[in-house]
C-alpha positions as CSV (number, residue, x, y, z in Angstrom):
1,M,8.6,-17.7,10.4
2,N,11.4,-16.6,7.8
3,V,9.8,-14.1,5.6
4,F,11.3,-12.5,2.1
5,L,9.9,-9.3,1.8
6,T,9.9,-7.4,-1.4
7,G,9.7,-3.5,-1.3
8,G,10.8,-3.3,2.2
9,A,12.5,0.3,1.7
10,G,9.3,1.6,0.8
11,Y,6.3,3.3,2.5
12,I,4.1,0.2,3.6
13,G,7.1,-2.2,3.0
14,S,9.2,-0.8,6.0
15,V,6.5,-0.6,8.7
16,C,5.5,-4.1,7.8
17,T,8.8,-5.1,8.3
18,E,9.4,-3.2,11.5
19,E,6.0,-5.2,12.9
20,L,7.4,-8.3,11.9
21,L,10.5,-8.2,13.5
22,N,8.8,-6.9,16.6
23,A,6.5,-10.1,16.5
24,G,9.8,-12.3,16.5
25,H,9.6,-13.0,12.6
26,S,13.0,-13.0,10.7
27,V,12.9,-11.0,7.5
28,T,15.0,-10.3,4.3
29,V,14.3,-7.3,2.7
30,Y,14.4,-7.0,-1.1
31,D,14.4,-3.7,-2.9
32,N,15.9,-1.8,-5.7
33,L,15.9,1.3,-4.0
34,T,14.4,3.2,-7.2
35,E,11.4,4.4,-5.0
36,G,12.6,3.2,-1.6
37,H,15.0,4.2,1.0
38,R,17.9,2.6,2.2
39,S,17.8,4.3,5.6
40,A,13.9,2.9,5.9
41,V,14.9,-0.6,6.0
42,D,15.1,-1.7,9.8
43,S,18.3,-2.4,10.9
44,R,17.1,-5.8,12.2
45,A,16.3,-7.2,8.6
46,K,18.9,-8.6,6.1
47,F,19.2,-6.6,3.2
48,I,19.6,-7.4,-0.5
49,L,19.8,-4.7,-3.3
50,A,17.4,-5.8,-6.0
51,K,18.0,-6.2,-9.5
52,P,14.9,-7.8,-11.0
53,E,16.0,-7.0,-14.4
54,Q,19.1,-9.1,-14.2
55,E,18.1,-12.7,-15.1
56,G,18.1,-15.0,-12.2
57,D,18.3,-12.0,-9.8
58,I,15.1,-12.8,-8.0
59,L,15.4,-16.7,-8.1
60,N,19.0,-16.4,-6.5
61,A,17.5,-14.1,-4.0
62,V,14.7,-16.3,-2.8
63,K,17.2,-19.4,-3.1
64,S,19.7,-17.9,-0.6
65,T,17.2,-16.8,1.8
66,K,15.2,-20.1,1.6
67,P,12.1,-18.4,3.1
68,E,8.9,-20.1,4.3
69,A,6.7,-17.3,3.1
70,I,6.8,-14.2,0.5
71,M,5.1,-10.7,1.0
72,H,5.0,-8.7,-2.2
73,F,4.9,-4.9,-1.6
74,A,7.3,-3.6,-4.5
75,A,5.5,-1.8,-7.0
76,S,5.2,1.1,-9.2
77,A,2.3,2.8,-7.7
78,L,1.6,6.1,-9.5
79,V,-1.8,5.8,-11.4
80,G,-1.3,8.6,-13.3
81,E,2.2,7.7,-14.5
82,S,0.7,4.4,-15.4
83,M,-1.5,6.2,-18.3
84,T,1.5,7.6,-19.8
85,N,3.9,4.9,-19.1
86,P,2.1,1.4,-19.3
87,K,5.1,-0.4,-20.1
88,K,6.7,0.3,-16.9
89,Y,3.7,-0.6,-15.0
90,F,3.0,-4.2,-16.6
91,H,6.9,-4.8,-16.9
92,N,7.3,-3.9,-13.0
93,N,3.9,-5.3,-11.5
94,L,3.3,-7.9,-13.4
95,V,6.6,-9.5,-15.1
96,N,8.6,-9.0,-12.1
97,A,5.6,-10.3,-9.8
98,L,5.4,-13.4,-12.0
99,K,9.2,-14.1,-11.6
100,L,8.7,-13.7,-8.1
101,A,6.0,-16.2,-8.3
102,D,8.0,-18.4,-10.4
103,A,10.9,-18.4,-7.7
104,A,8.4,-19.1,-4.8
105,V,7.5,-22.6,-6.7
106,E,10.9,-23.4,-7.5
107,C,12.0,-23.1,-4.0
108,G,9.0,-24.8,-2.1
109,V,7.8,-21.8,-0.5
110,K,4.3,-22.2,0.8
111,K,3.0,-19.1,1.5
112,F,2.6,-16.0,-0.8
113,V,1.1,-12.8,0.8
114,F,0.4,-10.3,-1.9
115,S,-0.1,-6.4,-1.8
116,S,-2.9,-5.6,-4.3
117,T,-4.9,-2.7,-4.7
118,C,-9.0,-1.5,-4.9
119,A,-7.6,-0.2,-8.0
120,T,-8.9,-3.7,-9.6
121,Y,-12.2,-2.8,-9.2
122,G,-12.5,0.8,-11.0
123,P,-15.5,2.9,-10.2
124,P,-17.5,0.6,-7.9
125,D,-21.3,-0.3,-8.5
126,R,-21.7,0.2,-4.7
127,V,-20.1,1.5,-1.5
128,P,-18.7,0.4,1.0
129,M,-17.0,-1.9,-1.5
130,T,-17.1,-5.9,-1.0
131,E,-14.9,-8.4,-2.6
132,D,-17.5,-9.6,-4.8
133,L,-17.8,-6.8,-6.8
134,P,-16.9,-6.9,-10.5
135,Q,-13.3,-5.7,-11.1
136,R,-12.9,-3.4,-14.0
137,P,-9.5,-1.5,-13.9
138,I,-9.3,1.8,-15.7
139,N,-5.8,2.4,-15.5
140,P,-2.9,0.2,-16.3
141,Y,-1.8,0.2,-12.6
142,G,-5.2,-1.4,-11.5
143,E,-5.2,-3.6,-14.6
144,A,-1.6,-5.0,-13.6
145,K,-2.3,-5.7,-10.3
146,L,-5.4,-7.6,-11.3
147,M,-3.5,-9.6,-14.0
148,F,-1.1,-10.9,-11.3
149,E,-4.1,-11.9,-8.8
150,K,-5.1,-14.0,-11.8
151,V,-1.9,-15.5,-11.9
152,L,-1.8,-16.5,-8.0
153,I,-5.1,-18.0,-8.5
154,W,-4.0,-20.2,-11.5
155,Y,-0.7,-21.0,-9.4
156,Q,-2.3,-22.0,-6.2
157,Q,-4.8,-24.2,-8.1
158,I,-1.9,-26.0,-10.2
159,Y,1.3,-25.3,-8.0
160,K,-0.3,-25.4,-4.5
161,L,1.4,-22.1,-3.9
162,E,-1.0,-20.6,-1.1
163,F,-1.7,-17.1,-1.4
164,I,-3.6,-14.1,0.2
165,A,-4.2,-10.7,-1.4
166,F,-5.0,-7.6,0.3
167,R,-6.7,-4.8,-1.6
168,Y,-7.0,-1.3,0.0
169,F,-6.6,2.6,-1.2
170,N,-5.4,5.1,1.0
171,A,-2.6,3.7,3.4
172,A,-1.7,6.7,5.9
173,G,-0.2,7.5,9.0
174,A,3.3,6.4,10.5
175,S,5.1,4.3,13.0
176,E,7.5,5.9,15.7
177,K,10.3,4.9,13.2
178,F,9.1,4.6,9.7
179,G,6.9,6.9,7.7
180,E,5.8,8.2,4.5
181,H,8.4,9.6,1.9
182,H,7.7,9.5,-1.6
183,R,10.1,11.1,-4.2
184,I,6.9,12.1,-6.2
185,E,4.2,12.6,-3.2
186,T,0.6,12.2,-4.5
187,H,-0.9,11.4,-1.4
188,L,-3.5,13.9,0.1
189,I,-2.4,13.6,4.0
190,P,1.5,14.5,3.5
191,N,0.8,17.0,1.0
192,I,-1.7,18.9,3.3
193,L,1.0,18.5,6.4
194,F,3.9,20.0,3.8
195,V,1.9,22.8,3.9
196,A,1.9,22.9,7.9
197,L,5.6,22.3,7.8
198,G,6.0,25.3,5.9
199,K,7.5,23.4,2.9
200,K,4.6,24.0,0.5
201,A,2.6,27.2,0.1
202,N,-1.1,25.3,-0.4
203,C,-2.5,22.0,-1.0
204,E,-4.7,21.2,-3.9
205,I,-8.6,20.1,-3.8
206,Y,-9.4,18.6,-7.4
207,G,-13.1,19.0,-7.9
208,T,-15.4,20.6,-5.5
209,D,-18.5,19.6,-7.3
210,Y,-19.2,15.6,-6.7
211,P,-22.2,14.6,-5.5
212,T,-20.9,14.3,-1.8
213,P,-21.9,16.6,1.3
214,D,-19.3,19.1,0.7
215,G,-18.5,18.8,-3.1
216,T,-15.3,17.0,-2.6
217,C,-14.2,13.3,-3.2
218,I,-14.8,10.9,0.0
219,R,-11.9,8.4,0.3
220,D,-11.1,5.8,3.1
221,Y,-7.9,5.9,5.1
222,I,-6.4,2.9,6.9
223,H,-3.3,3.3,9.2
224,I,-0.2,1.9,8.0
225,R,0.4,-0.4,11.3
226,D,-3.4,-1.6,10.6
227,L,-2.2,-2.8,7.2
228,S,0.8,-4.5,8.5
229,Q,-1.2,-6.5,11.3
230,A,-3.4,-7.7,8.2
231,H,-0.8,-9.0,6.3
232,M,1.0,-10.6,9.4
233,L,-2.5,-12.5,9.7
234,G,-2.2,-13.5,6.0
235,L,0.6,-15.7,7.1
236,Q,-1.6,-17.9,8.9
237,P,-1.8,-21.4,7.1
238,G,-4.8,-22.5,5.2
239,K,-6.2,-18.6,5.1
240,T,-6.3,-17.7,1.3
241,G,-8.3,-15.7,-1.2
242,F,-9.0,-11.8,-1.3
243,Y,-9.6,-9.5,1.1
244,N,-10.5,-5.5,1.2
245,L,-8.9,-3.4,4.0
246,G,-10.6,-0.2,4.9
247,N,-12.0,1.3,8.2
248,G,-15.6,1.3,6.6
249,D,-15.6,5.3,7.1
250,G,-15.2,7.8,4.2
251,Y,-13.7,11.4,4.8
252,S,-14.2,14.0,2.1
253,V,-10.8,15.8,1.2
254,R,-12.2,19.0,2.9
255,Q,-12.6,16.9,6.2
256,V,-9.1,15.8,5.9
257,I,-7.7,19.2,5.6
258,Q,-9.9,20.2,8.5
259,M,-8.4,17.4,10.7
260,C,-4.7,18.3,9.7
261,E,-5.5,22.0,10.8
262,K,-6.9,20.5,14.3
263,V,-3.9,18.0,14.6
264,T,-1.1,20.6,13.7
265,G,-2.6,23.8,15.2
266,K,-1.7,25.6,11.4
267,K,-3.9,27.1,9.1
268,I,-3.8,25.2,5.8
269,T,-4.0,27.0,2.8
270,A,-6.0,25.0,0.0
271,I,-6.3,25.8,-3.5
272,E,-9.5,24.3,-5.5
273,K,-8.8,23.1,-9.1
274,P,-10.8,21.2,-11.6
275,R,-11.6,17.4,-11.2
276,R,-9.1,14.8,-12.5
277,P,-10.3,12.5,-14.9
278,G,-11.3,9.0,-13.4
279,D,-12.0,10.1,-10.2
280,P,-14.9,8.8,-8.7
281,P,-16.8,10.7,-6.0
282,K,-16.9,8.2,-3.1
283,L,-14.3,5.1,-2.6
284,V,-14.9,3.3,1.0
285,A,-14.1,-0.1,1.6
286,S,-15.7,-2.9,3.6
287,A,-13.2,-5.0,5.6
288,E,-16.1,-7.0,7.3
289,K,-14.7,-10.3,5.8
290,A,-10.9,-9.7,7.2
291,I,-12.5,-9.0,10.2
292,R,-14.5,-11.9,10.4
293,E,-12.3,-14.7,8.7
294,L,-8.6,-13.2,9.4
295,G,-9.5,-11.9,13.0
296,W,-8.1,-8.4,11.7
297,K,-9.0,-5.5,14.0
298,P,-7.6,-1.8,13.2
299,Q,-6.3,-0.4,16.1
300,F,-5.9,3.0,14.5
301,P,-9.8,3.6,12.9
302,K,-9.8,7.2,13.6
303,L,-8.5,9.7,11.1
304,E,-7.4,11.8,14.0
305,D,-5.1,9.1,15.2
306,I,-4.1,8.3,11.7
307,V,-3.1,12.2,11.2
308,A,-1.4,12.7,14.5
309,T,0.7,9.7,13.9
310,A,1.9,11.0,10.6
311,W,2.1,14.8,12.0
312,A,4.6,13.5,14.4
313,W,6.9,11.4,11.9
314,H,7.0,14.4,9.6
315,K,7.7,16.7,12.3
316,K,10.7,14.7,13.2
317,H,11.8,14.1,9.6
318,P,10.8,17.2,8.1
319,D,12.9,16.3,4.7
320,G,11.9,12.5,5.0
321,Y,14.6,9.9,5.0
322,P,18.2,11.5,4.4
323,D,18.8,8.9,1.4
């Protein structure tokens, strides 16, 4: 299949590009490199330097590629920043996404696979989180993603653009070639591994008084390659709707630190800090629907395996991507 993939120079998009190519698909990566890295784009993919703010740029890129499917990963994704700069998040995550959906309709693309987020739910009524939970986002990041989900519902109904959207939280791990390098790193596992690499003196624990067994927040971690496999399964014709992705198991911040110590063989110094506003005690996704309806089966369900692949990549690339 010919796939047009936005955000393919970023963390999740780069590994999904690799997995698509390995499976025999052809891929065009569209990325403006504000957050991604040119060297994170698989050399087998065609690359288009994105300029989504320019009139017609997204449409012309899709027209020139003639894709059968679009995978949309590109997004601004810092929750805290969305609270101080909502304009950026609604513009990039909604307005530019709408341009992409319009281009898909105009060019006759039949399938749209959207990388959404569990942040559309807000604090959940229960865990594990299922797709029928109320959606009450508490930040502009989640709100913009939810708004685009609603766009896709209407575009499927009216324009027959078949879509599938995946909601997940903590992508982690790495493939042999591609891993996690954000210019502003907010994710827990790489920040812990930076301590093991000697690049940071300590990691941080935000809140130790949550109603959890060890007082720290519990989160669901999912391997980047398992995420990629789910998105590829989403290309199947006739598969549509919303799917949560996760391992169904949650790990506390302290448990993740302990696992990183086990995998790296190094002592990780952690500093305890106050809670961050809006952090729920426990977020764990139920992926039963994806397993049942898409035939998805995670290959890396264990935290130890997830951390081990991340550690292997960071040891090879202690400074991340060269560009």
